TIZA-821818 format. One line per field, with one value per residue (C-alpha): x, z, y; residue number from 1. Coordinates in steps of 0.1 Angstrom, whole numbers, plus 2048, in hexadecimal, padded with zeros to 3 digits. Example, Ala and Ser with C-alpha at 12.3 -4.5 7.8 and 13.67 -1.06 7.14 Angstrom:
% residues 2
px = (87B | 889)
pz = (84E | 847)
py = (7D3 | 7F5)
resi = (1 | 2)
***
This chain:
% residues 191
px = (DD1 | DCC | DB9 | DC7 | DB2 | DA8 | D9F | D88 | D76 | D72 | D65 | D4C | D3F | D3D | D2B | D12 | D0C | D04 | CEA | CDA | CDD | CCE | CB2 | CA9 | CAB | C92 | C7B | C7F | C76 | C56 | C4B | C57 | C3B | C4F | C59 | C79 | C83 | C7A | C8E | CAD | CAD | CA7 | CC4 | CDB | CD0 | CE5 | D05 | CFE | CF7 | D18 | D2A | D1B | D24 | D47 | D4C | D3E | D56 | D73 | D66 | D62 | D80 | D97 | D98 | D7C | D74 | D8D | D71 | D73 | D58 | D41 | D42 | D24 | D29 | D25 | D04 | CFE | CDB | CD6 | CDB | CE9 | CF8 | CF6 | CD2 | CB4 | C9F | C7F | C76 | C7D | C63 | C50 | C62 | C61 | C5E | C69 | C4C | C4F | C33 | C3A | C2E | C3C | C53 | C49 | C60 | C71 | C7A | C85 | C9C | CAB | CB1 | CC1 | CD7 | CE3 | CEA | CFF | D12 | D1A | D24 | D3B | D4C | D51 | D5F | D77 | D83 | D86 | D98 | DB3 | DB9 | DBB | DDD | DCE | DD1 | DB4 | D9D | DA9 | DA2 | D7F | D76 | D82 | D6A | D4E | D54 | D50 | D30 | D21 | D2D | D1D | CFD | CFB | CFF | CE2 | CCD | CD7 | CCE | CAC | CA6 | CB1 | C99 | C7D | C87 | C90 | CB5 | CBF | CD5 | CE2 | D01 | D1C | D1D | D35 | D46 | D4E | D5C | D72 | D7E | D87 | D97 | DAC | DBB | DCF | DE9 | DF1 | E12 | E25 | E22 | E3E | E36 | E45 | E49 | E37 | E19 | DFE | DE7)
pz = (270 | 260 | 273 | 278 | 26A | 28D | 297 | 279 | 281 | 2A6 | 29D | 285 | 2A0 | 2B9 | 2A0 | 298 | 2BD | 2BF | 2A3 | 2BA | 2D9 | 2C9 | 2B8 | 2D9 | 2EC | 2D3 | 2D8 | 2FE | 2FD | 2EA | 302 | 324 | 33B | 359 | 355 | 368 | 351 | 333 | 340 | 347 | 324 | 315 | 328 | 31D | 2F9 | 2EB | 2FA | 2E6 | 2C6 | 2CB | 2D1 | 2B1 | 29C | 2A9 | 29F | 27C | 27A | 281 | 267 | 24C | 254 | 267 | 282 | 298 | 29F | 2B5 | 2CD | 2EE | 2F4 | 310 | 32D | 344 | 369 | 381 | 393 | 3B3 | 3C0 | 3D6 | 3FB | 401 | 3E6 | 3FC | 408 | 3F0 | 3F4 | 3EC | 3F0 | 3D2 | 3B7 | 3AF | 39B | 375 | 35A | 336 | 31F | 300 | 2ED | 2F7 | 2DF | 2F4 | 312 | 334 | 348 | 35B | 33A | 32B | 348 | 349 | 323 | 325 | 342 | 332 | 311 | 324 | 336 | 316 | 304 | 321 | 320 | 2FA | 2FD | 318 | 304 | 2E3 | 2F3 | 2FF | 2DB | 2CB | 2BF | 2B4 | 2D3 | 2CB | 2C4 | 2E3 | 2F8 | 2E8 | 2F0 | 314 | 317 | 306 | 321 | 33C | 32C | 32B | 34F | 35C | 349 | 356 | 379 | 373 | 366 | 383 | 39D | 38C | 38C | 3B1 | 3BC | 3AB | 3BB | 399 | 3A2 | 3C2 | 3DA | 3FB | 40F | 40D | 42B | 446 | 449 | 424 | 426 | 443 | 432 | 411 | 422 | 437 | 418 | 40E | 41E | 412 | 400 | 40B | 3EF | 3E3 | 3D1 | 3AE | 39C | 37E | 393 | 395 | 3B3)
py = (E2F | E0E | DF3 | DD1 | DB4 | DA8 | DCC | DCF | DAE | DB7 | DD9 | DCA | DB3 | DD0 | DE6 | DCA | DC7 | DEC | DE8 | DCD | DE3 | E02 | DEF | DDE | DFF | E0E | DF0 | DF3 | E18 | E10 | DF4 | DFF | E09 | E15 | E3A | E34 | E17 | E2C | E4A | E35 | E25 | E48 | E57 | E3B | E3A | E57 | E48 | E28 | E3B | E4E | E2D | E1E | E3D | E3E | E1A | E21 | E3E | E26 | E0E | E29 | E3E | E26 | E40 | E4C | E70 | E82 | E8C | E78 | E5E | E6A | E51 | E56 | E5B | E3E | E44 | E32 | E36 | E18 | E1F | DFC | DE5 | DC6 | DC8 | DC8 | DE7 | DD3 | DAF | D98 | D98 | D79 | D5E | D61 | D47 | D4C | D55 | D40 | D52 | D76 | D91 | DAE | DB2 | DBE | DD6 | DBA | DA8 | DC9 | DD1 | DAE | DAE | DD0 | DC7 | DA7 | DB9 | DD3 | DB9 | DA5 | DC5 | DCF | DAD | DB0 | DD4 | DC9 | DAB | DBD | DDB | DC3 | DB8 | DDB | DE7 | E09 | E1E | E35 | E18 | E06 | E25 | E29 | E05 | E09 | E27 | E13 | DF8 | E12 | E1F | DFC | DF5 | E15 | E10 | DEC | DFA | E12 | DF5 | DDD | DF7 | DFC | DD7 | DD3 | DEF | DDC | DBB | DAC | DA6 | D95 | DA7 | D98 | D9C | D82 | D6A | D77 | D55 | D55 | D78 | D6F | D4F | D60 | D7F | D68 | D58 | D77 | D8E | DB2 | DB9 | DD8 | DF1 | E08 | E28 | E2B | E4C | E3C | E32 | E4B | E48)
resi = (1 | 2 | 3 | 4 | 5 | 6 | 7 | 8 | 9 | 10 | 11 | 12 | 13 | 14 | 15 | 16 | 17 | 18 | 19 | 20 | 21 | 22 | 23 | 24 | 25 | 26 | 27 | 28 | 29 | 30 | 31 | 32 | 33 | 34 | 35 | 36 | 37 | 38 | 39 | 40 | 41 | 42 | 43 | 44 | 45 | 46 | 47 | 48 | 49 | 50 | 51 | 52 | 53 | 54 | 55 | 56 | 57 | 58 | 59 | 60 | 61 | 62 | 63 | 64 | 65 | 66 | 67 | 68 | 69 | 70 | 71 | 72 | 73 | 74 | 75 | 76 | 77 | 78 | 79 | 80 | 81 | 82 | 83 | 84 | 85 | 86 | 87 | 88 | 89 | 90 | 91 | 92 | 93 | 94 | 95 | 96 | 97 | 98 | 99 | 100 | 101 | 102 | 103 | 104 | 105 | 106 | 107 | 108 | 109 | 110 | 111 | 112 | 113 | 114 | 115 | 116 | 117 | 118 | 119 | 120 | 121 | 122 | 123 | 124 | 125 | 126 | 127 | 128 | 129 | 130 | 131 | 132 | 133 | 134 | 135 | 136 | 137 | 138 | 139 | 140 | 141 | 142 | 143 | 144 | 145 | 146 | 147 | 148 | 149 | 150 | 151 | 152 | 153 | 154 | 155 | 156 | 157 | 158 | 159 | 160 | 161 | 162 | 163 | 164 | 165 | 166 | 167 | 168 | 169 | 170 | 171 | 172 | 173 | 174 | 175 | 176 | 177 | 178 | 179 | 180 | 181 | 182 | 183 | 184 | 185 | 186 | 187 | 188 | 189 | 190 | 191)
***
């Protein structure tokens, strides 16, 4: 299937982003000290390589492999997502002369990279006319989202990402602004 011009340009940007992600992940694996952080990045790494290779296949063949893209499971391992399991870590300051990264900097860089990639996948998938490419980018978004969730949970357990419940007064105010709409079941709507 022929790619449209905008699809080609989006795919090029997403592929270059993968080069950045995989290169950074390799560096993170070489510098991470915490075995849990290293194991998480190692577990995610093959998904990102497969993601990159599939994009290269689309660029070289104008259609990706017919094999489905493996979307990882959503793993929830925090007992409570509104209460921090540990107290907040000490404040940080950007290091302007850093020669290497510590685990907190690695985790933050990785999380921010995953979030950015996820936004780019979501945006690009909305613009794809090629249904196979669109579906692949939707799966790549879910991969980034699930890997970002793993990384966020890791950072929350370390006290590196703030977690606190929303104020009850704000919840009540916002919830009171909306009413439910009665739903009708449609034969085309799968529940």
